C-alpha positions as CSV (number, residue, x, y, z in Angstrom):
1,M,24.4,-31.9,-13.2
2,S,25.0,-30.8,-9.6
3,V,24.2,-27.4,-8.5
4,P,26.8,-25.7,-6.3
5,V,25.5,-24.5,-2.8
6,Q,26.2,-20.9,-2.1
7,R,27.7,-20.6,1.5
8,P,26.2,-17.6,3.3
9,T,28.5,-14.8,4.1
10,V,28.9,-13.9,7.8
11,P,30.4,-10.6,8.9
12,R,33.7,-10.8,10.7
13,Q,32.3,-9.5,14.0
14,R,29.4,-12.0,13.9
15,R,31.8,-14.9,13.1
16,A,33.8,-14.0,16.3
17,W,30.5,-13.9,18.3
18,L,29.4,-17.3,17.0
19,S,32.8,-18.8,17.7
20,T,32.6,-17.6,21.3
21,A,29.0,-18.8,21.8
22,L,29.9,-22.2,20.4
23,V,32.9,-22.6,22.8
24,L,30.7,-21.6,25.7
25,F,27.9,-24.0,24.7
26,C,30.4,-26.8,24.4
27,L,31.9,-26.1,27.8
28,G,28.4,-25.9,29.4
29,A,27.3,-29.1,27.7
30,C,30.5,-31.0,28.8
31,S,30.1,-29.8,32.4
32,A,26.3,-30.3,32.7
33,K,25.1,-33.4,34.6
34,P,23.7,-36.0,32.2
35,P,20.0,-36.8,32.6
36,S,19.3,-39.5,35.2
37,P,18.6,-42.9,33.6
38,P,15.3,-44.6,34.4
39,P,15.3,-46.8,37.5
40,P,16.6,-50.2,36.6
41,K,14.1,-53.1,36.7
42,P,15.0,-55.3,39.7
43,S,16.6,-58.5,38.7
44,A,14.6,-60.6,41.2
45,P,10.8,-60.4,41.8
46,V,9.9,-57.8,44.4
47,T,7.8,-58.9,47.4
48,L,6.0,-56.6,49.8
49,T,5.3,-58.3,53.2
50,I,2.3,-56.8,55.0
51,G,2.0,-57.2,58.8
52,F,-1.7,-57.5,59.6
53,H,-3.2,-57.5,63.1
54,N,-6.5,-59.4,63.4
55,P,-8.9,-57.9,66.0
56,P,-9.8,-60.1,69.0
57,G,-12.8,-62.3,68.5
58,E,-12.6,-62.5,64.7
59,D,-11.9,-65.5,62.5
60,P,-8.1,-65.5,62.1
61,L,-8.3,-65.1,58.4
62,H,-11.5,-63.0,58.0
63,G,-9.9,-59.6,58.5
64,V,-6.9,-60.2,56.3
65,A,-9.0,-61.8,53.6
66,Q,-11.2,-58.7,53.5
67,A,-8.2,-56.4,53.3
68,A,-6.6,-58.6,50.6
69,S,-9.8,-58.6,48.6
70,L,-9.5,-54.8,48.2
71,A,-6.4,-55.5,46.0
72,S,-8.1,-58.2,43.9
73,Q,-11.6,-56.9,43.4
74,E,-13.1,-53.6,42.1
75,G,-16.4,-52.1,41.4
76,L,-17.6,-49.7,38.7
77,T,-16.9,-46.8,41.1
78,T,-15.0,-46.1,44.3
79,Q,-15.4,-43.5,47.0
80,N,-13.3,-40.4,47.4
81,F,-12.7,-39.0,50.9
82,D,-15.1,-36.2,50.1
83,G,-18.0,-38.6,49.5
84,R,-17.9,-38.2,45.7
85,A,-18.0,-41.4,43.6
86,V,-15.1,-41.6,41.1
87,P,-14.6,-44.0,38.1
88,R,-13.0,-47.4,38.5
89,L,-14.1,-50.1,36.1
90,A,-16.5,-47.5,34.7
91,E,-14.9,-44.9,32.5
92,G,-17.7,-42.4,33.0
93,W,-21.5,-42.0,33.2
94,S,-24.4,-39.8,32.4
95,Q,-28.0,-39.7,33.6
96,S,-31.3,-38.6,32.1
97,A,-33.1,-35.4,33.1
98,D,-35.5,-37.2,35.4
99,G,-32.6,-39.2,37.0
100,L,-34.3,-42.6,36.2
101,T,-31.8,-43.8,33.5
102,W,-28.1,-44.0,33.9
103,V,-25.7,-44.8,31.1
104,I,-22.4,-46.3,32.3
105,R,-19.4,-46.4,30.0
106,L,-17.0,-49.3,30.7
107,R,-13.2,-49.3,30.2
108,P,-12.5,-51.4,27.0
109,S,-9.0,-52.3,28.4
110,A,-10.3,-53.9,31.6
111,V,-10.2,-57.7,31.9
112,F,-10.9,-60.3,34.5
113,H,-8.0,-62.3,36.0
114,D,-8.9,-65.2,33.6
115,G,-8.3,-62.9,30.7
116,T,-11.9,-62.4,29.7
117,T,-13.2,-58.9,28.9
118,V,-15.1,-56.9,31.4
119,D,-17.9,-56.1,29.0
120,A,-21.5,-54.9,29.6
121,T,-22.8,-58.5,29.6
122,A,-20.4,-59.6,32.3
123,V,-21.1,-56.5,34.5
124,K,-24.8,-57.0,34.1
125,S,-24.5,-60.6,35.3
126,S,-22.4,-59.6,38.2
127,L,-24.7,-56.9,39.4
128,E,-27.8,-59.0,39.0
129,R,-26.2,-61.8,40.9
130,F,-25.4,-59.3,43.7
131,L,-28.9,-57.9,43.8
132,R,-30.2,-61.4,44.4
133,S,-27.9,-61.9,47.3
134,D,-28.5,-61.1,50.9
135,K,-25.6,-58.6,50.8
136,S,-27.5,-56.2,48.6
137,R,-29.6,-55.2,51.6
138,Y,-26.6,-53.2,52.7
139,S,-26.5,-51.2,49.5
140,P,-29.5,-48.8,49.7
141,G,-28.3,-47.1,46.5
142,L,-29.1,-50.2,44.5
143,E,-32.5,-51.0,45.9
144,D,-34.3,-48.7,43.3
145,I,-32.9,-50.5,40.3
146,S,-35.7,-51.8,38.1
147,S,-33.6,-53.3,35.3
148,I,-30.1,-53.5,33.8
149,E,-29.3,-53.9,30.1
150,A,-26.2,-54.3,28.1
151,S,-26.8,-51.6,25.5
152,S,-23.6,-52.4,23.6
153,T,-20.3,-54.1,24.3
154,F,-19.0,-51.5,26.7
155,V,-22.2,-49.6,27.6
156,L,-24.4,-50.5,30.5
157,T,-27.8,-48.9,31.0
158,I,-29.4,-48.9,34.5
159,H,-33.1,-48.1,34.9
160,L,-34.4,-46.9,38.3
161,K,-37.8,-46.9,39.9
162,K,-36.9,-43.6,41.7
163,R,-34.1,-41.1,41.5
164,S,-31.2,-42.1,43.6
165,T,-28.1,-40.0,44.4
166,L,-26.7,-43.1,46.2
167,L,-26.6,-45.3,43.0
168,L,-23.0,-44.3,42.1
169,D,-21.9,-44.7,45.7
170,D,-23.1,-48.3,45.9
171,L,-21.8,-49.3,42.4
172,E,-18.6,-49.8,44.3
173,T,-19.8,-53.4,44.9
174,P,-17.1,-55.7,43.3
175,I,-17.7,-56.9,39.7
176,K,-16.8,-60.6,39.6
177,R,-17.0,-63.6,37.3
178,I,-17.9,-67.0,38.6
179,A,-15.5,-69.8,37.4
180,A,-16.6,-73.3,36.5
181,D,-15.5,-74.5,40.0
182,G,-17.6,-71.8,41.7
183,S,-14.7,-69.5,42.6
184,E,-14.9,-65.8,42.1
185,I,-12.7,-64.0,39.6
186,G,-11.9,-60.4,40.1
187,T,-10.3,-57.5,38.2
188,G,-7.9,-55.9,40.6
189,P,-4.1,-55.4,40.4
190,Y,-3.4,-58.6,42.4
191,V,-4.6,-62.2,42.3
192,V,-4.7,-64.5,45.4
193,S,-2.2,-67.3,44.8
194,S,-2.3,-69.1,48.1
195,T,-3.9,-69.0,51.6
196,S,-2.6,-70.7,54.8
197,A,-3.5,-70.5,58.5
198,N,-1.6,-67.2,59.0
199,E,-0.8,-65.9,55.5
200,V,-2.4,-64.8,52.2
201,A,-0.1,-64.5,49.2
202,M,-1.0,-62.5,46.0
203,N,0.7,-62.2,42.6
204,A,0.7,-59.1,40.4
205,F,-1.8,-59.2,37.5
206,P,0.2,-58.2,34.5
207,R,-2.9,-57.2,32.4
208,Y,-4.3,-54.8,35.0
209,Y,-6.0,-52.0,33.0
210,R,-4.2,-49.2,35.0
211,G,-0.8,-50.7,34.3
212,A,1.0,-53.8,35.6
213,P,1.9,-53.4,39.3
214,K,5.5,-52.5,40.1
215,I,5.6,-54.9,43.0
216,D,5.4,-58.5,41.9
217,R,4.1,-60.1,45.0
218,L,2.1,-59.2,48.2
219,V,2.3,-61.4,51.3
220,W,-0.3,-60.6,54.0
221,R,1.1,-62.1,57.3
222,L,-1.1,-62.4,60.4
223,Y,0.2,-61.2,63.8
224,P,-1.7,-61.7,67.1
225,T,-1.2,-58.1,68.2
226,V,-0.1,-54.8,66.7
227,R,3.0,-54.9,68.9
228,T,4.2,-58.3,67.5
229,A,3.6,-56.9,64.0
230,W,5.7,-53.9,64.9
231,A,8.4,-56.1,66.3
232,G,8.4,-58.0,63.0
233,A,9.0,-54.8,61.1
234,M,11.9,-53.9,63.4
235,R,13.4,-57.3,62.6
236,G,13.0,-56.7,58.8
237,E,10.3,-59.4,58.5
238,V,7.6,-56.9,57.6
239,D,7.7,-54.1,55.0
240,F,4.3,-52.6,55.5
241,L,2.4,-52.3,58.8
242,Y,-1.2,-52.2,57.8
243,E,-2.5,-50.5,60.9
244,V,-0.4,-48.9,63.7
245,G,-2.0,-48.1,67.1
246,S,-1.4,-44.8,68.8
247,E,1.1,-46.5,71.3
248,S,3.2,-48.1,68.5
249,R,3.0,-44.9,66.4
250,E,5.0,-43.1,69.1
251,F,7.8,-45.6,68.8
252,L,7.8,-45.7,65.0
253,E,8.0,-41.9,64.7
254,A,11.6,-42.3,65.9
255,E,12.3,-45.3,63.6
256,A,14.5,-44.2,60.7
257,S,13.7,-47.3,58.6
258,M,9.9,-46.6,58.4
259,R,7.8,-43.8,57.1
260,L,4.3,-43.1,58.6
261,Y,1.1,-42.3,56.6
262,P,-1.8,-41.3,58.9
263,F,-5.3,-40.6,57.7
264,L,-8.8,-40.2,59.2
265,R,-10.9,-43.4,59.3
266,N,-14.5,-43.3,58.2
267,Y,-15.6,-44.9,61.5
268,V,-17.1,-42.9,64.3
269,Y,-16.8,-43.9,68.0
270,G,-19.8,-43.3,70.2
271,V,-21.8,-44.4,73.3
272,V,-25.1,-45.5,71.8
273,F,-28.3,-45.1,73.7
274,N,-30.9,-47.9,73.7
275,A,-33.9,-45.8,72.8
276,R,-36.2,-48.5,74.1
277,R,-35.1,-47.9,77.7
278,P,-37.6,-45.4,79.4
279,M,-34.7,-43.5,80.9
280,F,-33.6,-42.4,77.4
281,H,-37.0,-41.6,75.9
282,D,-36.6,-37.9,76.6
283,P,-34.2,-36.1,74.1
284,E,-33.5,-33.6,76.8
285,V,-31.8,-36.3,78.9
286,R,-29.7,-37.4,76.0
287,R,-28.7,-33.8,75.2
288,A,-27.7,-33.3,78.9
289,L,-25.4,-36.4,78.7
290,N,-23.8,-35.0,75.5
291,Y,-22.9,-31.7,77.2
292,A,-21.3,-33.6,80.1
293,V,-18.5,-35.3,78.0
294,N,-15.1,-33.7,77.4
295,R,-14.4,-34.9,73.8
296,A,-11.2,-32.8,73.5
297,A,-9.7,-34.6,76.5
298,I,-10.7,-38.0,75.0
299,V,-8.9,-37.1,71.7
300,Q,-5.8,-36.0,73.6
301,E,-5.6,-38.7,76.3
302,A,-7.3,-41.8,74.7
303,F,-6.1,-41.2,71.1
304,R,-2.9,-39.2,72.0
305,G,-4.1,-36.5,69.7
306,H,-4.5,-38.7,66.7
307,A,-8.3,-38.2,66.2
308,T,-10.9,-35.6,65.4
309,I,-13.8,-34.6,67.6
310,A,-17.1,-36.0,66.4
311,S,-20.2,-33.9,66.6
312,G,-22.5,-36.5,65.0
313,P,-22.6,-39.4,62.5
314,A,-22.1,-37.2,59.4
315,W,-18.7,-37.7,57.8
316,P,-16.9,-34.4,58.5
317,L,-15.0,-34.4,55.2
318,H,-18.1,-34.9,53.0
319,W,-18.5,-32.3,50.3
320,A,-21.9,-31.4,51.6
321,Y,-21.0,-31.1,55.3
322,D,-22.1,-27.9,56.9
323,N,-19.6,-26.6,59.5
324,S,-22.2,-24.1,60.8
325,V,-24.1,-26.9,62.5
326,R,-22.7,-26.7,66.0
327,G,-21.8,-29.8,67.9
328,Y,-21.9,-30.2,71.7
329,T,-19.5,-28.2,73.7
330,Y,-18.1,-29.5,77.0
331,D,-20.3,-27.8,79.6
332,P,-20.8,-29.7,82.9
333,A,-22.9,-26.9,84.5
334,R,-25.3,-26.8,81.5
335,A,-25.4,-30.7,81.4
336,A,-26.4,-30.8,85.1
337,A,-29.0,-28.1,84.7
338,T,-30.5,-29.7,81.6
339,L,-30.7,-33.1,83.3
340,E,-32.3,-31.7,86.4
341,K,-34.9,-29.8,84.3
342,A,-35.7,-33.0,82.3
343,Q,-36.0,-35.1,85.5
344,N,-38.2,-32.5,87.2
345,A,-40.5,-32.6,84.3
346,Q,-40.9,-36.4,84.7
347,H,-41.3,-36.6,88.5
348,T,-43.4,-34.9,91.1
349,R,-40.9,-35.9,93.8
350,A,-37.2,-35.4,94.0
351,P,-35.5,-36.9,90.8
352,L,-33.7,-40.2,91.2
353,K,-30.0,-40.5,90.3
354,L,-29.6,-41.6,86.7
355,R,-27.8,-45.0,86.6
356,F,-27.2,-47.3,83.7
357,V,-24.8,-50.0,82.4
358,C,-22.4,-49.4,79.5
359,L,-21.4,-52.6,77.5
360,I,-17.9,-52.8,76.1
361,P,-16.1,-55.8,74.5
362,E,-13.1,-57.4,76.1
363,G,-9.6,-56.8,74.6
364,F,-10.2,-53.4,73.1
365,Q,-7.9,-51.1,75.2
366,L,-8.8,-47.9,73.3
367,W,-12.5,-48.5,73.8
368,E,-11.9,-49.1,77.5
369,R,-10.0,-45.9,77.9
370,M,-12.7,-43.9,76.2
371,A,-15.4,-45.6,78.4
372,L,-13.5,-44.8,81.6
373,M,-13.2,-41.1,80.6
374,V,-16.9,-40.9,79.7
375,Q,-17.7,-42.6,83.0
376,R,-15.6,-40.0,84.9
377,D,-17.3,-37.1,83.1
378,L,-20.8,-38.3,83.7
379,S,-20.0,-38.9,87.4
380,D,-19.1,-35.2,87.7
381,I,-22.8,-34.4,87.0
382,G,-24.1,-37.1,89.3
383,V,-24.7,-39.8,86.6
384,D,-23.6,-43.4,87.4
385,M,-22.5,-45.3,84.3
386,V,-21.3,-48.8,85.3
387,L,-19.0,-50.5,82.8
388,E,-19.6,-54.1,81.9
389,S,-16.9,-55.8,79.8
390,V,-17.9,-59.0,78.0
391,P,-16.3,-61.3,75.4
392,F,-16.6,-60.1,71.8
393,D,-19.1,-62.8,70.8
394,D,-21.4,-61.9,73.7
395,F,-21.1,-58.2,72.9
396,N,-22.3,-58.8,69.3
397,R,-25.1,-61.1,70.5
398,R,-26.4,-58.6,73.0
399,L,-26.1,-55.8,70.5
400,A,-28.2,-57.6,68.0
401,A,-30.8,-58.5,70.6
402,G,-31.0,-55.0,72.0
403,D,-29.9,-56.3,75.4
404,F,-28.1,-53.2,76.8
405,D,-28.6,-49.8,78.3
406,V,-25.8,-48.1,76.3
407,L,-22.8,-49.5,74.6
408,L,-19.6,-48.1,73.3
409,M,-18.7,-49.1,69.7
410,E,-17.4,-47.8,66.4
411,M,-19.7,-47.4,63.4
412,I,-18.9,-47.0,59.7
413,S,-20.3,-43.6,58.8
414,G,-18.5,-42.4,55.7
415,F,-17.6,-41.7,53.0
416,S,-21.0,-42.3,51.4
417,V,-24.3,-41.2,53.1
418,S,-25.5,-44.8,52.5
419,R,-23.6,-45.8,55.6
420,P,-25.6,-43.9,58.2
421,F,-28.8,-45.4,56.7
422,F,-27.9,-48.7,58.4
423,F,-27.7,-47.3,62.0
424,W,-30.0,-44.3,62.3
425,R,-32.8,-44.6,59.8
426,S,-35.9,-45.9,61.6
427,S,-36.0,-48.9,59.3
428,G,-32.2,-49.3,59.1
429,L,-30.9,-52.8,59.0
430,S,-28.4,-52.1,61.8
431,N,-30.7,-49.9,63.9
432,F,-30.2,-52.1,66.9
433,S,-30.8,-49.2,69.3
434,G,-34.4,-48.6,68.3
435,Y,-33.8,-45.0,67.4
436,Q,-36.8,-43.3,65.7
437,N,-36.7,-39.8,64.2
438,A,-39.1,-38.7,61.4
439,I,-37.1,-35.6,60.7
440,L,-33.9,-37.5,60.2
441,D,-35.7,-40.1,58.0
442,S,-37.0,-37.3,55.9
443,A,-33.6,-35.7,55.5
444,L,-32.0,-39.0,54.4
445,D,-34.8,-39.6,51.9
446,D,-34.3,-36.1,50.5
447,I,-30.6,-36.6,50.2
448,T,-31.3,-39.8,48.1
449,R,-33.8,-38.0,45.8
450,A,-32.0,-34.6,45.5
451,P,-32.0,-33.5,41.9
452,D,-29.0,-31.2,42.4
453,D,-26.1,-30.3,44.7
454,E,-28.0,-27.4,46.3
455,Q,-30.9,-29.5,47.5
456,Y,-28.5,-32.3,48.5
457,R,-26.6,-29.8,50.8
458,S,-29.8,-28.6,52.3
459,A,-31.0,-32.1,53.1
460,F,-27.5,-33.0,54.5
461,R,-27.6,-30.1,56.8
462,R,-31.0,-31.2,58.1
463,F,-29.6,-34.7,58.7
464,Q,-26.7,-33.1,60.7
465,Q,-29.1,-30.9,62.7
466,A,-31.5,-33.8,63.5
467,T,-28.7,-35.8,65.2
468,M,-27.9,-32.7,67.3
469,D,-31.5,-32.0,68.4
470,D,-32.4,-35.6,69.1
471,P,-29.0,-37.3,69.6
472,P,-29.0,-41.1,69.2
473,A,-25.6,-41.4,70.9
474,I,-22.8,-39.5,72.5
475,F,-20.6,-39.3,69.5
476,L,-17.0,-39.0,70.6
477,A,-14.3,-39.1,67.9
478,W,-13.2,-40.1,64.4
479,G,-9.9,-41.9,65.0
480,E,-6.9,-41.9,62.8
481,T,-5.3,-45.0,61.3
482,T,-1.6,-44.9,60.5
483,R,0.1,-47.1,57.9
484,A,3.9,-47.6,58.2
485,V,6.1,-48.6,55.2
486,S,9.7,-49.4,55.0
487,R,11.8,-46.7,53.2
488,R,12.9,-49.5,50.8
489,F,9.8,-48.7,48.9
490,D,8.7,-45.6,47.1
491,V,5.0,-45.0,48.1
492,V,2.6,-43.1,46.0
493,K,0.4,-40.9,48.1
494,A,-3.4,-40.9,47.7
495,P,-6.1,-38.3,48.1
496,G,-7.2,-38.4,51.7
497,G,-4.0,-40.1,52.7
498,D,-4.9,-43.8,52.6
499,I,-1.9,-45.2,50.6
500,R,-3.6,-48.6,50.4
501,M,-5.5,-47.2,47.4
502,T,-2.3,-46.7,45.4
503,I,-0.4,-50.0,46.3
504,S,-0.2,-51.1,42.6
505,D,1.9,-48.0,41.8
506,W,4.4,-48.5,44.6
507,R,7.9,-49.6,43.6
508,L,11.2,-50.7,45.1
509,A,13.2,-47.5,45.9
510,L,16.3,-47.0,43.7
511,Q,18.1,-46.1,46.9
512,P,16.4,-46.1,50.3
513,E,16.4,-42.8,52.2
514,G,19.3,-42.4,54.5
515,A,21.5,-44.9,52.5
516,S,25.1,-43.7,51.9
517,N,26.2,-42.7,48.4
């Protein structure tokens, strides 16, 4: 038997109010703009063509292959612009109280490009293979590893001989499988599909653990100069200019079809002293030469303002960087007085005019502009720096042999502290200048063994101060790099500004900016 439902009684005044509200709601709902539908999936595969300029003197495919590998290979960690390691293939980690045991948790969803799981056994094999290779010498954060074990399917345990704050930094080394034919299999968002004399093509990896890339195909195309790559972009042949020089940047700023993304490179430019030359034995001489150089003018004239003054080799965006450590100011009078004092201390007769040769590689216009400006500044205090331009191969050969007075070059010096180890530690693998400083060595060692952030900061400050008190070079500037992308693509910005890090999240724009409705 059905039970009748009692309708609620509504007072007449309230019935009138409800009727009015209902009418207003309906009118509002009918006039409101409907929610935007999700962007439609492109009917044809989306290709992003990348214009890449290979520096002079390099193997035509070496540079582009290195850049492409960043989209196909990954490590357990990667580096943030502030020098902190962040998870990549690793999901997270923890360490023991004494810092000698690290437990690394892997992402269960990560797979190699052949579909096999990135488990602890595979990671262990990859790391151990890397540690046996010559390349491991350039990863000081891994040299203290005593053993690696696969504790469970997705848990890796690393045992150290000594505490190392650089371990996480250098676990960015790519994790790879070796195929039956000897080829390397990575884990990144893209897979190399073909390589030719002037092009590398890559396809999206649909099982990428961070989500399938929105762009189906990357094509890296080689151009002999930045200008020819820029011209290719103007003709619509290139969607993404990987690196834009300061000259081309000025043209592109007025180009409506491209959007620019500048960021600070982790390479420092400097005039490096050969510490083995008697004229540079006295730190006072090297300090005098540092006071003589107008870095602000170099940033404005050589870099057209697209750089930051360098006060040393310490990465200025590092979380432990101490801004209270003062760099060298431009002070020609102080430079001349300091140099005269140093020379008087060395000679009983009138000091000789300081003269030396600065080596620079041919074909690097920015480097030549900087060298000419340094030459001009040193001339103002009576120092004769002669420029010698040589082919790139000769430059590298003489650098390795220590056959130079000074040379102008760029050196990787961030984001991790493991980078300056190569150049400035007394036993550094790339310490081609013969620089020796026990205080700096001790500071770098203390950074490595620091048990907490406070002691790390203290050691980092001592590292900064050591390169001021006993300068191994005239550090000039940290230059910007600009990437330029067609407005046909929606680009996801990245911390620090390097959009290369987010390329798997880019997508074809629903409607390019500036297009008519």
